[in-house]
Backbone atoms as SQL, in Angstrom:
CREATE TABLE atoms (id INTEGER PRIMARY KEY, chain TEXT, resi INTEGER, resn TEXT, atom TEXT, x REAL, y REAL, z REAL);
INSERT INTO atoms VALUES
  (1, 'A', 1, 'MET', 'N', 0.842, -1.176, 0.000),
  (2, 'A', 1, 'MET', 'CA', 0.000, 0.000, 0.000),
  (3, 'A', 1, 'MET', 'C', 0.890, 1.244, 0.000),
  (4, 'A', 2, 'THR', 'N', 0.592, 2.169, -0.872),
  (5, 'A', 2, 'THR', 'CA', 1.378, 3.402, -0.919),
  (6, 'A', 2, 'THR', 'C', 0.869, 4.365, 0.148),
  (7, 'A', 3, 'ILE', 'N', 1.676, 5.354, 0.432),
  (8, 'A', 3, 'ILE', 'CA', 1.283, 6.324, 1.464),
  (9, 'A', 3, 'ILE', 'C', -0.001, 7.058, 1.076),
  (10, 'A', 4, 'GLU', 'N', -0.215, 7.309, -0.221),
  (11, 'A', 4, 'GLU', 'CA', -1.427, 8.017, -0.648),
  (12, 'A', 4, 'GLU', 'C', -2.687, 7.210, -0.367),
  (13, 'A', 5, 'GLN', 'N', -2.576, 5.902, -0.312),
  (14, 'A', 5, 'GLN', 'CA', -3.732, 5.038, -0.089),
  (15, 'A', 5, 'GLN', 'C', -4.086, 4.912, 1.387),
  (16, 'A', 6, 'ARG', 'N', -3.288, 5.417, 2.259),
  (17, 'A', 6, 'ARG', 'CA', -3.535, 5.299, 3.698),
  (18, 'A', 6, 'ARG', 'C', -4.435, 6.438, 4.164),
  (19, 'A', 7, 'SER', 'N', -5.393, 6.108, 5.009),
  (20, 'A', 7, 'SER', 'CA', -6.291, 7.138, 5.523),
  (21, 'A', 7, 'SER', 'C', -5.552, 8.121, 6.428),
  (22, 'A', 8, 'ALA', 'N', -4.370, 7.736, 6.909),
  (23, 'A', 8, 'ALA', 'CA', -3.592, 8.613, 7.788),
  (24, 'A', 8, 'ALA', 'C', -3.239, 9.934, 7.123),
  (25, 'A', 9, 'VAL', 'N', -3.145, 9.949, 5.804),
  (26, 'A', 9, 'VAL', 'CA', -2.735, 11.174, 5.101),
  (27, 'A', 9, 'VAL', 'C', -3.785, 11.649, 4.103),
  (28, 'A', 10, 'HIS', 'N', -5.011, 11.150, 4.197),
  (29, 'A', 10, 'HIS', 'CA', -6.018, 11.483, 3.188),
  (30, 'A', 10, 'HIS', 'C', -6.392, 12.961, 3.157),
  (31, 'A', 11, 'ASN', 'N', -6.182, 13.700, 4.223),
  (32, 'A', 11, 'ASN', 'CA', -6.498, 15.135, 4.246),
  (33, 'A', 11, 'ASN', 'C', -5.314, 16.015, 3.873),
  (34, 'A', 12, 'PHE', 'N', -4.150, 15.415, 3.641),
  (35, 'A', 12, 'PHE', 'CA', -2.963, 16.194, 3.309),
  (36, 'A', 12, 'PHE', 'C', -3.016, 16.650, 1.854),
  (37, 'A', 13, 'GLU', 'N', -2.415, 17.784, 1.584),
  (38, 'A', 13, 'GLU', 'CA', -2.267, 18.264, 0.207),
  (39, 'A', 13, 'GLU', 'C', -1.407, 17.271, -0.566),
  (40, 'A', 14, 'PRO', 'N', -1.719, 17.020, -1.840),
  (41, 'A', 14, 'PRO', 'CA', -0.917, 16.078, -2.637),
  (42, 'A', 14, 'PRO', 'C', 0.578, 16.412, -2.652),
  (43, 'A', 15, 'ALA', 'N', 0.915, 17.692, -2.695),
  (44, 'A', 15, 'ALA', 'CA', 2.334, 18.083, -2.703),
  (45, 'A', 15, 'ALA', 'C', 3.013, 17.702, -1.383),
  (46, 'A', 16, 'LEU', 'N', 2.292, 17.798, -0.279),
  (47, 'A', 16, 'LEU', 'CA', 2.849, 17.418, 1.021),
  (48, 'A', 16, 'LEU', 'C', 3.068, 15.910, 1.094),
  (49, 'A', 17, 'VAL', 'N', 2.105, 15.133, 0.605),
  (50, 'A', 17, 'VAL', 'CA', 2.245, 13.672, 0.586),
  (51, 'A', 17, 'VAL', 'C', 3.463, 13.279, -0.244),
  (52, 'A', 18, 'GLU', 'N', 3.631, 13.939, -1.390),
  (53, 'A', 18, 'GLU', 'CA', 4.783, 13.662, -2.258),
  (54, 'A', 18, 'GLU', 'C', 6.095, 13.976, -1.536),
  (55, 'A', 19, 'GLU', 'N', 6.134, 15.081, -0.826),
  (56, 'A', 19, 'GLU', 'CA', 7.337, 15.482, -0.087),
  (57, 'A', 19, 'GLU', 'C', 7.637, 14.498, 1.053),
  (58, 'A', 20, 'ILE', 'N', 6.608, 14.070, 1.752),
  (59, 'A', 20, 'ILE', 'CA', 6.789, 13.093, 2.831),
  (60, 'A', 20, 'ILE', 'C', 7.343, 11.793, 2.269),
  (61, 'A', 21, 'GLN', 'N', 6.796, 11.345, 1.133),
  (62, 'A', 21, 'GLN', 'CA', 7.287, 10.118, 0.499),
  (63, 'A', 21, 'GLN', 'C', 8.745, 10.251, 0.088),
  (64, 'A', 22, 'LYS', 'N', 9.090, 11.412, -0.440),
  (65, 'A', 22, 'LYS', 'CA', 10.442, 11.631, -0.940),
  (66, 'A', 22, 'LYS', 'C', 11.464, 11.689, 0.194),
  (67, 'A', 23, 'LEU', 'N', 11.134, 12.391, 1.267),
  (68, 'A', 23, 'LEU', 'CA', 12.106, 12.644, 2.332),
  (69, 'A', 23, 'LEU', 'C', 11.957, 11.733, 3.548),
  (70, 'A', 24, 'GLY', 'N', 10.768, 11.188, 3.741),
  (71, 'A', 24, 'GLY', 'CA', 10.521, 10.346, 4.907),
  (72, 'A', 24, 'GLY', 'C', 10.909, 8.904, 4.653),
  (73, 'A', 25, 'SER', 'N', 11.011, 8.161, 5.736),
  (74, 'A', 25, 'SER', 'CA', 11.259, 6.719, 5.600),
  (75, 'A', 25, 'SER', 'C', 10.316, 5.992, 6.550),
  (76, 'A', 26, 'GLU', 'N', 9.679, 4.944, 6.022),
  (77, 'A', 26, 'GLU', 'CA', 8.766, 4.162, 6.840),
  (78, 'A', 26, 'GLU', 'C', 9.558, 3.286, 7.796),
  (79, 'A', 27, 'ARG', 'N', 8.993, 3.107, 8.972),
  (80, 'A', 27, 'ARG', 'CA', 9.633, 2.268, 9.987),
  (81, 'A', 27, 'ARG', 'C', 8.562, 1.443, 10.685),
  (82, 'A', 28, 'GLN', 'N', 8.849, 0.183, 10.884),
  (83, 'A', 28, 'GLN', 'CA', 7.934, -0.715, 11.587),
  (84, 'A', 28, 'GLN', 'C', 8.410, -0.856, 13.031),
  (85, 'A', 29, 'LEU', 'N', 7.518, -0.633, 13.975),
  (86, 'A', 29, 'LEU', 'CA', 7.824, -0.796, 15.399),
  (87, 'A', 29, 'LEU', 'C', 7.099, -2.026, 15.918),
  (88, 'A', 30, 'ASP', 'N', 7.784, -2.813, 16.724),
  (89, 'A', 30, 'ASP', 'CA', 7.155, -3.954, 17.382),
  (90, 'A', 30, 'ASP', 'C', 6.421, -3.469, 18.627),
  (91, 'A', 31, 'ALA', 'N', 5.438, -4.221, 19.070),
  (92, 'A', 31, 'ALA', 'CA', 4.745, -3.897, 20.317),
  (93, 'A', 31, 'ALA', 'C', 5.776, -3.825, 21.443),
  (94, 'A', 32, 'GLY', 'N', 5.730, -2.756, 22.230),
  (95, 'A', 32, 'GLY', 'CA', 6.666, -2.578, 23.338),
  (96, 'A', 32, 'GLY', 'C', 7.952, -1.865, 22.962),
  (97, 'A', 33, 'GLU', 'N', 8.156, -1.619, 21.671),
  (98, 'A', 33, 'GLU', 'CA', 9.390, -0.949, 21.237),
  (99, 'A', 33, 'GLU', 'C', 9.336, 0.537, 21.580),
  (100, 'A', 34, 'GLU', 'N', 10.448, 1.029, 22.118),
  (101, 'A', 34, 'GLU', 'CA', 10.551, 2.435, 22.511),
  (102, 'A', 34, 'GLU', 'C', 10.956, 3.284, 21.311),
  (103, 'A', 35, 'LEU', 'N', 10.211, 4.353, 21.081),
  (104, 'A', 35, 'LEU', 'CA', 10.508, 5.284, 19.998),
  (105, 'A', 35, 'LEU', 'C', 11.228, 6.519, 20.535),
  (106, 'A', 36, 'MET', 'N', 10.821, 6.988, 21.704),
  (107, 'A', 36, 'MET', 'CA', 11.426, 8.159, 22.350),
  (108, 'A', 36, 'MET', 'C', 11.596, 7.879, 23.828),
  (109, 'A', 37, 'ARG', 'N', 12.595, 8.542, 24.402),
  (110, 'A', 37, 'ARG', 'CA', 12.783, 8.453, 25.849),
  (111, 'A', 37, 'ARG', 'C', 13.261, 9.822, 26.344),
  (112, 'A', 38, 'PRO', 'N', 13.055, 10.120, 27.619),
  (113, 'A', 38, 'PRO', 'CA', 13.499, 11.400, 28.157),
  (114, 'A', 38, 'PRO', 'C', 15.000, 11.600, 27.938),
  (115, 'A', 39, 'GLY', 'N', 15.357, 12.808, 27.531),
  (116, 'A', 39, 'GLY', 'CA', 16.755, 13.148, 27.290),
  (117, 'A', 39, 'GLY', 'C', 17.216, 12.904, 25.864),
  (118, 'A', 40, 'MET', 'N', 16.420, 12.189, 25.084),
  (119, 'A', 40, 'MET', 'CA', 16.779, 11.873, 23.698),
  (120, 'A', 40, 'MET', 'C', 16.481, 13.082, 22.804),
  (121, 'A', 41, 'TYR', 'N', 17.407, 13.403, 21.911),
  (122, 'A', 41, 'TYR', 'CA', 17.171, 14.475, 20.952),
  (123, 'A', 41, 'TYR', 'C', 16.383, 13.919, 19.777),
  (124, 'A', 42, 'ILE', 'N', 15.335, 14.614, 19.396),
  (125, 'A', 42, 'ILE', 'CA', 14.429, 14.173, 18.339),
  (126, 'A', 42, 'ILE', 'C', 14.851, 14.842, 17.035),
  (127, 'A', 43, 'ARG', 'N', 15.112, 14.033, 16.027),
  (128, 'A', 43, 'ARG', 'CA', 15.571, 14.555, 14.743),
  (129, 'A', 43, 'ARG', 'C', 14.521, 14.440, 13.640),
  (130, 'A', 44, 'SER', 'N', 13.399, 13.812, 13.961),
  (131, 'A', 44, 'SER', 'CA', 12.316, 13.694, 12.986),
  (132, 'A', 44, 'SER', 'C', 10.983, 13.686, 13.729),
  (133, 'A', 45, 'ILE', 'N', 9.929, 13.952, 12.986),
  (134, 'A', 45, 'ILE', 'CA', 8.593, 14.009, 13.568),
  (135, 'A', 45, 'ILE', 'C', 7.770, 12.884, 12.952),
  (136, 'A', 46, 'PRO', 'N', 7.522, 11.819, 13.713),
  (137, 'A', 46, 'PRO', 'CA', 6.824, 10.666, 13.136),
  (138, 'A', 46, 'PRO', 'C', 5.327, 10.911, 12.933),
  (139, 'A', 47, 'ILE', 'N', 4.804, 10.334, 11.857),
  (140, 'A', 47, 'ILE', 'CA', 3.362, 10.289, 11.610),
  (141, 'A', 47, 'ILE', 'C', 2.972, 8.818, 11.698),
  (142, 'A', 48, 'VAL', 'N', 1.967, 8.502, 12.490),
  (143, 'A', 48, 'VAL', 'CA', 1.523, 7.114, 12.631),
  (144, 'A', 48, 'VAL', 'C', 0.690, 6.733, 11.406),
  (145, 'A', 49, 'LEU', 'N', 1.134, 5.697, 10.702),
  (146, 'A', 49, 'LEU', 'CA', 0.396, 5.188, 9.546),
  (147, 'A', 49, 'LEU', 'C', -0.565, 4.081, 9.957),
  (148, 'A', 50, 'SER', 'N', -0.176, 3.287, 10.944),
  (149, 'A', 50, 'SER', 'CA', -1.050, 2.240, 11.489),
  (150, 'A', 50, 'SER', 'C', -0.533, 1.871, 12.872),
  (151, 'A', 51, 'GLY', 'N', -1.427, 1.344, 13.702),
  (152, 'A', 51, 'GLY', 'CA', -1.029, 0.971, 15.053),
  (153, 'A', 51, 'GLY', 'C', -1.262, 2.103, 16.042),
  (154, 'A', 52, 'SER', 'N', -0.588, 2.036, 17.191),
  (155, 'A', 52, 'SER', 'CA', -0.742, 3.077, 18.211),
  (156, 'A', 52, 'SER', 'C', 0.516, 3.187, 19.068),
  (157, 'A', 53, 'ILE', 'N', 0.729, 4.394, 19.571),
  (158, 'A', 53, 'ILE', 'CA', 1.889, 4.708, 20.404),
  (159, 'A', 53, 'ILE', 'C', 1.389, 5.400, 21.671),
  (160, 'A', 54, 'LYS', 'N', 1.894, 4.955, 22.808),
  (161, 'A', 54, 'LYS', 'CA', 1.529, 5.531, 24.104),
  (162, 'A', 54, 'LYS', 'C', 2.583, 6.566, 24.493),
  (163, 'A', 55, 'ILE', 'N', 2.143, 7.768, 24.867),
  (164, 'A', 55, 'ILE', 'CA', 3.043, 8.852, 25.273),
  (165, 'A', 55, 'ILE', 'C', 2.905, 9.048, 26.781),
  (166, 'A', 56, 'MET', 'N', 4.060, 9.030, 27.469),
  (167, 'A', 56, 'MET', 'CA', 4.080, 9.156, 28.930),
  (168, 'A', 56, 'MET', 'C', 5.167, 10.142, 29.358),
  (169, 'A', 57, 'ARG', 'N', 4.929, 10.797, 30.461),
  (170, 'A', 57, 'ARG', 'CA', 5.933, 11.680, 31.063),
  (171, 'A', 57, 'ARG', 'C', 6.464, 10.987, 32.307),
  (172, 'A', 58, 'GLN', 'N', 7.762, 11.130, 32.549),
  (173, 'A', 58, 'GLN', 'CA', 8.401, 10.496, 33.698),
  (174, 'A', 58, 'GLN', 'C', 8.861, 11.579, 34.674),
  (175, 'A', 59, 'ASP', 'N', 8.583, 11.384, 35.970),
  (176, 'A', 59, 'ASP', 'CA', 9.059, 12.354, 36.957),
  (177, 'A', 59, 'ASP', 'C', 10.472, 11.987, 37.405),
  (178, 'A', 60, 'GLU', 'N', 11.029, 12.799, 38.306),
  (179, 'A', 60, 'GLU', 'CA', 12.416, 12.594, 38.748),
  (180, 'A', 60, 'GLU', 'C', 12.612, 11.286, 39.512),
  (181, 'A', 61, 'LYS', 'N', 11.540, 10.698, 40.014),
  (182, 'A', 61, 'LYS', 'CA', 11.624, 9.417, 40.720),
  (183, 'A', 61, 'LYS', 'C', 11.422, 8.222, 39.785),
  (184, 'A', 62, 'GLY', 'N', 11.156, 8.502, 38.513),
  (185, 'A', 62, 'GLY', 'CA', 10.952, 7.422, 37.551),
  (186, 'A', 62, 'GLY', 'C', 9.508, 6.989, 37.390),
  (187, 'A', 63, 'ASN', 'N', 8.591, 7.648, 38.103),
  (188, 'A', 63, 'ASN', 'CA', 7.167, 7.330, 37.969),
  (189, 'A', 63, 'ASN', 'C', 6.639, 7.899, 36.655),
  (190, 'A', 64, 'GLU', 'N', 5.846, 7.105, 35.951),
  (191, 'A', 64, 'GLU', 'CA', 5.323, 7.543, 34.662),
  (192, 'A', 64, 'GLU', 'C', 3.858, 7.949, 34.767),
  (193, 'A', 65, 'THR', 'N', 3.524, 9.018, 34.036),
  (194, 'A', 65, 'THR', 'CA', 2.153, 9.495, 33.939),
  (195, 'A', 65, 'THR', 'C', 1.733, 9.405, 32.483),
  (196, 'A', 66, 'PHE', 'N', 0.622, 8.727, 32.228),
  (197, 'A', 66, 'PHE', 'CA', 0.096, 8.617, 30.873),
  (198, 'A', 66, 'PHE', 'C', -0.376, 9.988, 30.398),
  (199, 'A', 67, 'LEU', 'N', 0.012, 10.369, 29.168),
  (200, 'A', 67, 'LEU', 'CA', -0.435, 11.634, 28.591),
  (201, 'A', 67, 'LEU', 'C', -1.496, 11.412, 27.515),
  (202, 'A', 68, 'TYR', 'N', -1.172, 10.629, 26.493),
  (203, 'A', 68, 'TYR', 'CA', -2.120, 10.394, 25.400),
  (204, 'A', 68, 'TYR', 'C', -1.634, 9.274, 24.494),
  (205, 'A', 69, 'PHE', 'N', -2.530, 8.802, 23.629),
  (206, 'A', 69, 'PHE', 'CA', -2.188, 7.829, 22.603),
  (207, 'A', 69, 'PHE', 'C', -2.097, 8.528, 21.260),
  (208, 'A', 70, 'LEU', 'N', -1.209, 8.046, 20.411),
  (209, 'A', 70, 'LEU', 'CA', -1.161, 8.439, 19.006),
  (210, 'A', 70, 'LEU', 'C', -1.711, 7.271, 18.209),
  (211, 'A', 71, 'THR', 'N', -2.628, 7.547, 17.294),
  (212, 'A', 71, 'THR', 'CA', -3.164, 6.513, 16.419),
  (213, 'A', 71, 'THR', 'C', -3.025, 6.986, 14.974),
  (214, 'A', 72, 'GLU', 'N', -3.565, 6.221, 14.049),
  (215, 'A', 72, 'GLU', 'CA', -3.401, 6.498, 12.626),
  (216, 'A', 72, 'GLU', 'C', -3.670, 7.964, 12.282),
  (217, 'A', 73, 'GLY', 'N', -2.699, 8.587, 11.619),
  (218, 'A', 73, 'GLY', 'CA', -2.810, 9.976, 11.197),
  (219, 'A', 73, 'GLY', 'C', -2.282, 10.977, 12.204),
  (220, 'A', 74, 'ASP', 'N', -1.970, 10.529, 13.421),
  (221, 'A', 74, 'ASP', 'CA', -1.494, 11.436, 14.471),
  (222, 'A', 74, 'ASP', 'C', 0.020, 11.607, 14.424),
  (223, 'A', 75, 'THR', 'N', 0.454, 12.724, 14.979),
  (224, 'A', 75, 'THR', 'CA', 1.866, 12.951, 15.241),
  (225, 'A', 75, 'THR', 'C', 1.973, 13.501, 16.657),
  (226, 'A', 76, 'CYS', 'N', 3.132, 13.430, 17.229),
  (227, 'A', 76, 'CYS', 'CA', 3.326, 13.810, 18.624),
  (228, 'A', 76, 'CYS', 'C', 3.683, 15.293, 18.742),
  (229, 'A', 77, 'ALA', 'N', 2.848, 16.032, 19.455),
  (230, 'A', 77, 'ALA', 'CA', 3.106, 17.456, 19.664),
  (231, 'A', 77, 'ALA', 'C', 4.441, 17.673, 20.371),
  (232, 'A', 78, 'MET', 'N', 4.781, 16.783, 21.293),
  (233, 'A', 78, 'MET', 'CA', 6.043, 16.915, 22.027),
  (234, 'A', 78, 'MET', 'C', 7.239, 16.732, 21.094),
  (235, 'A', 79, 'SER', 'N', 7.151, 15.801, 20.150),
  (236, 'A', 79, 'SER', 'CA', 8.273, 15.601, 19.225),
  (237, 'A', 79, 'SER', 'C', 8.410, 16.801, 18.301),
  (238, 'A', 80, 'LEU', 'N', 7.290, 17.397, 17.914),
  (239, 'A', 80, 'LEU', 'CA', 7.322, 18.593, 17.072),
  (240, 'A', 80, 'LEU', 'C', 8.023, 19.733, 17.804),
  (241, 'A', 81, 'THR', 'N', 7.654, 19.946, 19.054),
  (242, 'A', 81, 'THR', 'CA', 8.262, 21.001, 19.867),
  (243, 'A', 81, 'THR', 'C', 9.757, 20.758, 20.066),
  (244, 'A', 82, 'CYS', 'N', 10.123, 19.548, 20.441),
  (245, 'A', 82, 'CYS', 'CA', 11.533, 19.232, 20.704),
  (246, 'A', 82, 'CYS', 'C', 12.375, 19.283, 19.433),
  (247, 'A', 83, 'CYS', 'N', 11.831, 18.797, 18.342),
  (248, 'A', 83, 'CYS', 'CA', 12.574, 18.766, 17.080),
  (249, 'A', 83, 'CYS', 'C', 12.846, 20.187, 16.574),
  (250, 'A', 84, 'THR', 'N', 11.828, 21.032, 16.574),
  (251, 'A', 84, 'THR', 'CA', 12.007, 22.381, 16.039),
  (252, 'A', 84, 'THR', 'C', 12.819, 23.279, 16.975),
  (253, 'A', 85, 'ALA', 'N', 12.758, 23.023, 18.281),
  (254, 'A', 85, 'ALA', 'CA', 13.501, 23.839, 19.251),
  (255, 'A', 85, 'ALA', 'C', 14.865, 23.242, 19.594),
  (256, 'A', 86, 'HIS', 'N', 15.193, 22.082, 19.017),
  (257, 'A', 86, 'HIS', 'CA', 16.466, 21.392, 19.291),
  (258, 'A', 86, 'HIS', 'C', 16.652, 21.141, 20.789),
  (259, 'A', 87, 'ARG', 'N', 15.561, 20.675, 21.423),
  (260, 'A', 87, 'ARG', 'CA', 15.579, 20.337, 22.845),
  (261, 'A', 87, 'ARG', 'C', 15.427, 18.834, 23.015),
  (262, 'A', 88, 'PRO', 'N', 15.961, 18.283, 24.100),
  (263, 'A', 88, 'PRO', 'CA', 15.766, 16.849, 24.341),
  (264, 'A', 88, 'PRO', 'C', 14.311, 16.553, 24.722),
  (265, 'A', 89, 'SER', 'N', 13.905, 15.342, 24.444),
  (266, 'A', 89, 'SER', 'CA', 12.546, 14.900, 24.755),
  (267, 'A', 89, 'SER', 'C', 12.320, 14.867, 26.263),
  (268, 'A', 90, 'SER', 'N', 11.103, 15.180, 26.652),
  (269, 'A', 90, 'SER', 'CA', 10.726, 15.063, 28.061),
  (270, 'A', 90, 'SER', 'C', 9.704, 13.939, 28.243),
  (271, 'A', 91, 'VAL', 'N', 9.434, 13.202, 27.164),
  (272, 'A', 91, 'VAL', 'CA', 8.445, 12.125, 27.229),
  (273, 'A', 91, 'VAL', 'C', 9.027, 10.808, 26.737),
  (274, 'A', 92, 'ARG', 'N', 8.284, 9.754, 27.042),
  (275, 'A', 92, 'ARG', 'CA', 8.614, 8.416, 26.576),
  (276, 'A', 92, 'ARG', 'C', 7.495, 7.983, 25.638),
  (277, 'A', 93, 'ALA', 'N', 7.864, 7.397, 24.507),
  (278, 'A', 93, 'ALA', 'CA', 6.884, 6.920, 23.531),
  (279, 'A', 93, 'ALA', 'C', 7.142, 5.445, 23.265),
  (280, 'A', 94, 'ILE', 'N', 6.120, 4.625, 23.469),
  (281, 'A', 94, 'ILE', 'CA', 6.215, 3.170, 23.330),
  (282, 'A', 94, 'ILE', 'C', 5.104, 2.683, 22.398),
  (283, 'A', 95, 'ALA', 'N', 5.459, 1.835, 21.435),
  (284, 'A', 95, 'ALA', 'CA', 4.444, 1.233, 20.564),
  (285, 'A', 95, 'ALA', 'C', 3.585, 0.287, 21.395),
  (286, 'A', 96, 'GLU', 'N', 2.288, 0.459, 21.326),
  (287, 'A', 96, 'GLU', 'CA', 1.350, -0.387, 22.068),
  (288, 'A', 96, 'GLU', 'C', 1.077, -1.695, 21.336),
  (289, 'A', 97, 'GLU', 'N', 1.295, -1.710, 20.045),
  (290, 'A', 97, 'GLU', 'CA', 1.025, -2.849, 19.171),
  (291, 'A', 97, 'GLU', 'C', 1.948, -2.698, 17.965),
  (292, 'A', 98, 'PRO', 'N', 2.015, -3.656, 17.069),
  (293, 'A', 98, 'PRO', 'CA', 2.820, -3.433, 15.867),
  (294, 'A', 98, 'PRO', 'C', 2.353, -2.130, 15.199),
  (295, 'A', 99, 'THR', 'N', 3.284, -1.231, 14.954),
  (296, 'A', 99, 'THR', 'CA', 2.964, 0.120, 14.495),
  (297, 'A', 99, 'THR', 'C', 3.882, 0.514, 13.353),
  (298, 'A', 100, 'LYS', 'N', 3.299, 1.170, 12.352),
  (299, 'A', 100, 'LYS', 'CA', 4.091, 1.672, 11.231),
  (300, 'A', 100, 'LYS', 'C', 4.059, 3.197, 11.272),
  (301, 'A', 101, 'ILE', 'N', 5.243, 3.808, 11.160),
  (302, 'A', 101, 'ILE', 'CA', 5.356, 5.269, 11.150),
  (303, 'A', 101, 'ILE', 'C', 6.147, 5.698, 9.922),
  (304, 'A', 102, 'ILE', 'N', 6.043, 6.959, 9.604),
  (305, 'A', 102, 'ILE', 'CA', 6.901, 7.535, 8.572),
  (306, 'A', 102, 'ILE', 'C', 7.427, 8.845, 9.107);
C-alpha cells in the first residue's frame, strides 16, 4: 500500500504527501518498542500510519504518567516542539502494538 492510499494522510495536500514520500522513511515498530525516551534528541517528527503509540511523562523518581495515545494519522506534539527547538525529549513513547510510522 502506498502512502497516498492510507487514511492517515487522506487530508494532506498532494504536494505534502509527495514530499513526505520523498524525504521520509517508513519504519515498523514492534509492540513494546521504545521510539522516544526522556533526554533523547528528536531529529524527525513521526506520523503514525497504522497501530498506536503511548506517550508518557516520567518524573524525577521514575514514575510515569500517561499523557495520550497516538493513532493512525497522528503525530506527537512533544516531538514537534523538541525537534524544532532542538531540545531533548521530556516524554517516553512506546508502541502499544505493531505500528508503522513515517
